[in-house]
C-alpha positions as CSV (number, residue, x, y, z in Angstrom):
1,M,-10.6,101.2,3.8
2,N,-9.7,101.7,7.4
3,L,-7.7,99.3,9.6
4,H,-10.8,97.9,11.3
5,T,-12.4,97.0,7.9
6,S,-9.2,95.4,6.7
7,H,-8.9,93.3,9.8
8,N,-12.5,92.1,9.5
9,A,-11.9,91.1,5.9
10,R,-8.8,89.0,6.8
11,L,-10.6,87.3,9.6
12,A,-13.5,86.4,7.3
13,G,-11.1,85.0,4.8
14,V,-9.4,82.8,7.5
15,V,-12.8,81.5,8.7
16,T,-13.9,80.7,5.2
17,A,-10.7,78.8,4.5
18,L,-11.1,76.7,7.7
19,L,-14.7,75.8,6.8
20,L,-13.7,74.8,3.3
21,G,-10.8,72.7,4.8
22,L,-13.2,70.9,7.2
23,T,-15.8,70.1,4.5
24,A,-13.3,69.0,1.8
25,R,-12.4,65.3,1.4
26,P,-8.7,64.7,1.9
27,V,-6.9,63.2,-1.1
28,S,-5.2,60.5,1.0
29,A,-8.6,59.2,2.3
30,Q,-9.6,58.3,-1.3
31,A,-6.9,55.7,-1.6
32,V,-7.7,53.9,1.7
33,P,-10.5,51.6,0.4
34,E,-8.4,50.5,-2.5
35,V,-5.4,49.6,-0.3
36,T,-7.6,47.8,2.2
37,Q,-9.4,45.8,-0.6
38,H,-6.0,44.9,-2.2
39,T,-4.7,43.6,1.1
40,E,-7.7,41.4,1.6
41,D,-7.2,39.8,-1.8
42,V,-3.6,39.0,-1.1
43,V,-4.4,37.4,2.3
44,A,-7.1,35.3,0.7
45,E,-4.7,33.8,-1.8
46,I,-2.1,32.7,0.8
47,P,-2.6,29.0,1.6
48,A,-3.0,27.9,5.2
49,E,0.1,26.4,6.7
50,V,0.2,22.6,7.3
51,E,-0.3,22.0,11.0
52,D,2.2,19.8,12.9
53,E,0.8,16.4,13.8
54,T,1.7,13.7,16.3
55,T,-0.2,10.4,16.9
56,W,0.6,7.4,19.0
57,N,-1.5,4.4,19.8
58,I,-1.1,0.9,21.3
59,A,-3.1,-2.2,20.4
60,A,-3.6,-5.6,22.1
61,G,-5.9,-8.5,21.5
62,A,-6.5,-12.2,22.4
63,N,-8.5,-15.2,21.4
64,I,-8.9,-18.2,23.7
65,S,-10.7,-21.4,22.7
66,T,-11.6,-24.3,25.1
67,G,-13.5,-27.6,24.8
68,N,-13.0,-29.7,21.7
69,T,-10.8,-27.0,20.2
70,R,-8.1,-25.7,22.6
71,A,-6.1,-22.8,21.3
72,R,-4.9,-19.4,22.5
73,N,-3.6,-16.5,20.5
74,F,-2.3,-13.1,21.5
75,N,-1.3,-10.0,19.5
76,A,0.1,-6.6,20.5
77,G,1.5,-3.6,18.6
78,T,2.1,0.1,18.5
79,D,1.8,2.8,15.8
80,F,3.6,6.2,15.9
81,Y,3.5,9.1,13.5
82,V,4.9,12.6,13.7
83,L,4.7,15.4,11.1
84,R,6.8,18.6,11.3
85,D,6.7,21.1,8.4
86,I,7.6,18.9,5.3
87,H,9.1,16.0,7.3
88,A,7.2,13.0,8.5
89,L,8.4,10.0,10.5
90,S,6.4,6.8,11.2
91,F,7.1,3.6,13.1
92,R,4.8,0.6,13.5
93,T,5.3,-2.9,15.0
94,A,3.0,-5.9,15.6
95,F,3.7,-9.2,17.4
96,V,1.5,-12.3,17.1
97,F,1.8,-15.4,19.3
98,G,-0.4,-18.5,19.2
99,Q,-0.5,-22.0,20.7
100,A,-2.8,-25.0,20.2
101,D,-3.4,-28.5,21.6
102,V,-3.1,-30.2,18.2
103,D,-3.4,-33.8,19.4
104,G,-5.8,-33.5,22.3
105,G,-3.2,-34.2,24.9
106,G,-4.5,-31.7,27.4
107,P,-3.5,-28.3,28.9
108,G,0.1,-29.4,29.2
109,N,0.4,-30.3,25.5
110,Y,0.1,-26.9,23.8
111,E,2.4,-26.4,20.9
112,I,3.3,-23.0,19.3
113,N,1.7,-22.7,15.9
114,S,2.2,-19.0,15.2
115,R,4.9,-16.5,16.2
116,N,5.9,-13.5,14.2
117,L,7.1,-9.9,14.5
118,N,6.7,-7.3,11.8
119,S,8.2,-3.8,12.2
120,R,8.6,-0.8,9.9
121,L,10.4,2.6,10.2
122,R,9.8,5.2,7.4
123,Y,10.7,8.8,6.7
124,D,8.9,11.0,4.1
125,I,9.8,14.5,2.8
126,F,7.0,16.3,1.1
127,L,7.8,18.2,-2.1
128,T,4.3,19.5,-2.3
129,A,1.1,18.8,-0.4
130,N,0.5,15.7,-2.7
131,D,4.1,14.6,-3.6
132,A,6.7,13.1,-1.4
133,L,9.9,11.0,-1.5
134,F,10.4,8.3,1.1
135,I,12.9,5.8,2.5
136,A,12.0,2.9,4.8
137,V,13.4,-0.1,6.5
138,A,11.3,-3.2,7.5
139,H,12.0,-6.3,9.5
140,R,10.0,-9.6,9.6
141,W,10.7,-12.5,11.9
142,D,8.4,-15.4,11.1
143,S,10.0,-18.9,11.5
144,F,6.8,-20.7,10.5
145,A,7.0,-18.9,7.1
146,G,10.6,-20.1,6.8
147,L,12.1,-16.7,7.7
148,Q,14.4,-16.4,10.6
149,T,15.1,-12.8,9.5
150,R,13.8,-10.8,6.6
151,V,15.1,-7.2,6.2
152,Q,13.9,-4.8,3.6
153,F,15.2,-1.4,2.5
154,Q,12.8,0.7,0.4
155,A,12.9,4.0,-1.4
156,G,10.5,5.7,-3.8
157,Y,7.9,8.4,-4.7
158,L,4.5,9.0,-3.3
159,R,1.6,10.7,-5.0
160,N,-1.8,11.6,-3.4
161,L,-4.6,11.1,-5.8
162,I,-7.4,12.2,-3.4
163,K,-6.9,14.0,-0.2
164,N,-9.7,15.6,1.8
165,E,-11.1,15.6,5.3
166,S,-12.7,12.1,5.0
167,T,-10.8,10.3,2.2
168,R,-7.2,9.7,1.1
169,V,-6.1,7.7,-1.9
170,W,-2.4,7.4,-2.9
171,L,0.1,5.5,-5.0
172,E,3.7,4.7,-4.4
173,A,6.4,3.4,-6.8
174,G,10.0,2.6,-6.1
175,Y,12.7,0.1,-5.3
176,D,13.0,-2.7,-2.7
177,F,16.0,-4.7,-1.5
178,T,15.2,-7.8,0.5
179,F,17.7,-9.9,2.5
180,D,16.4,-13.3,3.7
181,N,18.0,-15.4,6.4
182,R,16.3,-18.8,6.6
183,Q,18.7,-20.6,8.9
184,N,17.1,-22.6,11.8
185,S,13.6,-21.6,10.8
186,A,10.7,-23.9,11.6
187,N,8.7,-25.2,8.5
188,Q,11.6,-24.2,6.3
189,R,11.9,-25.9,2.9
190,V,14.6,-28.5,2.7
191,I,17.9,-26.9,1.7
192,C,18.7,-28.4,-1.8
193,S,21.4,-27.7,-4.3
194,E,20.9,-27.9,-8.1
195,A,22.4,-31.4,-8.0
196,D,19.9,-32.5,-5.4
197,V,17.0,-31.2,-7.5
198,A,18.2,-33.3,-10.4
199,N,18.6,-36.4,-8.2
200,P,15.6,-38.7,-8.5
201,L,16.5,-40.3,-5.2
202,L,15.7,-36.9,-3.4
203,P,12.0,-36.4,-4.2
204,E,11.7,-33.8,-1.4
205,C,14.1,-31.5,-3.4
206,T,11.7,-29.9,-5.8
207,R,13.7,-26.7,-6.3
208,V,16.9,-25.0,-5.1
209,V,16.6,-23.3,-1.7
210,R,19.4,-21.4,0.0
211,N,20.0,-20.3,3.5
212,F,20.6,-16.7,2.5
213,Q,19.1,-14.8,-0.4
214,D,19.3,-11.2,-1.8
215,I,16.3,-9.9,-3.8
216,H,16.2,-6.7,-5.8
217,A,12.7,-5.8,-6.7
218,L,10.3,-3.2,-8.2
219,R,7.8,-2.0,-5.7
220,L,4.3,-0.7,-6.3
221,F,1.8,0.2,-3.7
222,Y,-1.9,1.4,-3.6
223,G,-3.4,2.8,-0.4
224,A,-6.7,4.2,0.7
225,T,-8.4,5.4,3.9
226,H,-11.9,6.6,4.4
227,A,-13.8,8.0,7.4
228,F,-17.5,6.9,7.2
229,N,-18.3,9.1,10.1
230,E,-16.5,10.6,13.1
231,N,-16.4,7.2,14.8
232,V,-15.8,4.6,12.0
233,T,-12.9,4.5,9.6
234,G,-11.6,2.0,7.1
235,A,-8.2,1.5,5.5
236,T,-6.6,-0.8,2.9
237,G,-3.3,-1.2,1.2
238,V,-1.9,-3.5,-1.5
239,E,1.9,-3.9,-2.0
240,F,3.2,-5.6,-5.2
241,L,6.9,-6.7,-5.6
242,V,8.6,-8.5,-8.4
243,N,12.3,-9.5,-8.5
244,L,14.6,-7.7,-11.0
245,N,17.5,-10.1,-10.5
246,E,18.0,-13.8,-10.9
247,L,18.0,-15.3,-7.4
248,E,21.2,-17.0,-6.4
249,G,21.5,-20.7,-7.0
250,G,18.9,-20.6,-9.7
251,E,16.1,-20.4,-7.1
252,A,14.1,-18.1,-9.4
253,D,14.5,-16.3,-12.7
254,R,13.9,-12.6,-13.2
255,F,10.3,-11.5,-12.7
256,E,9.4,-15.0,-11.3
257,D,9.4,-14.2,-7.6
258,I,6.2,-12.2,-7.2
259,R,5.2,-11.1,-3.8
260,L,1.8,-9.6,-2.9
261,N,0.9,-8.1,0.5
262,W,-2.6,-6.9,1.3
263,E,-4.0,-5.4,4.5
264,A,-7.5,-4.2,5.2
265,S,-8.9,-2.9,8.5
266,L,-12.0,-1.4,10.1
267,N,-11.8,0.8,13.2
268,A,-14.7,1.8,15.4
269,R,-14.3,4.2,18.3
270,L,-15.9,3.0,21.5
271,V,-15.1,6.0,23.8
272,E,-12.9,9.1,23.3
273,N,-9.5,7.3,23.3
274,L,-10.5,3.7,22.9
275,A,-11.4,1.9,19.7
276,I,-11.9,-1.7,18.4
277,E,-10.2,-2.8,15.2
278,V,-10.7,-5.8,12.9
279,K,-7.7,-6.3,10.6
280,F,-7.1,-8.9,7.8
281,R,-3.6,-9.4,6.4
282,L,-2.6,-11.5,3.4
283,Q,1.0,-12.3,2.4
284,Y,1.6,-14.2,-0.9
285,D,5.1,-15.3,-2.2
286,R,5.3,-17.2,-5.4
287,V,8.8,-18.5,-4.4
288,P,8.4,-19.0,-0.7
289,A,11.0,-19.9,1.9
290,A,8.4,-22.3,3.5
291,S,6.2,-24.9,2.0
292,E,3.1,-22.7,1.6
293,E,2.9,-19.7,-0.8
294,L,0.0,-18.0,1.1
295,D,-0.2,-16.8,4.7
296,T,-3.3,-15.0,6.1
297,N,-4.0,-13.5,9.5
298,T,-7.1,-12.0,11.1
299,L,-6.7,-9.8,14.2
300,I,-9.2,-8.3,16.6
301,S,-7.7,-5.7,18.8
302,L,-8.5,-2.9,21.3
303,I,-6.6,0.3,20.4
304,Y,-5.8,3.0,22.9
305,T,-4.7,6.4,21.6
306,L,-2.0,8.0,23.7
307,L,-1.5,11.1,21.5
């Protein structure tokens, strides 16, 4: 074999090796589909993060009657809610004021017949998407219900039973401490001691009533909201409280002071940020500070959404 033949043979070998290399499938390329598919599976299993949320609205309403019935009522309030990661903070307050000409004396003879302020501040920390712990403080000023000041401190556990785009149903259970100050309240029950109640010469003293009272209570709550469509939503909530302690002065035994608070509302959006709401509120107290056990209130308001 001469040098020319040997050189041609080596050249042919190199060309053959290159051709085989170009047509052969690389080993690393065989693993690419498997790695890609595995990555897609992992991504699909990661839950979407909860988005931060902020809402704030203000509400106001009025009712004015003239003629044979002369009365005027006004209400105003605000509702604020912020959610960041697992933390939620909410605040709401509502004020109601009403006057009526009860004896037909004319425009200058209006008397106040309703005046109350209800506020609530609450903090939730979510353990899971459906479980949370919460603390709250509430204040009520309602002299016509015999309450110059009612302050409540609450703590408990929340559990979502149903939670989707249109419906939410949840339960709460926990503890409530209530402090009542009844001093200088209109329509307050006559302050009576145990001796006064036993005195037949004081028929107005049917039970012991004190100026100040502390109540430790078990609290249960049921709530539900539902969006019938993108413009109409409804909500309801029922709160049940029963005292765990004997009220001071013998005003009530354990489990005798039952309180029930129910609220239901229907909200219809008129334009993008403006809605009309009809709300009904019921407050029942088996051992009331005033003369009546039951208070109800119906409000019609315009609600403007700021955030």
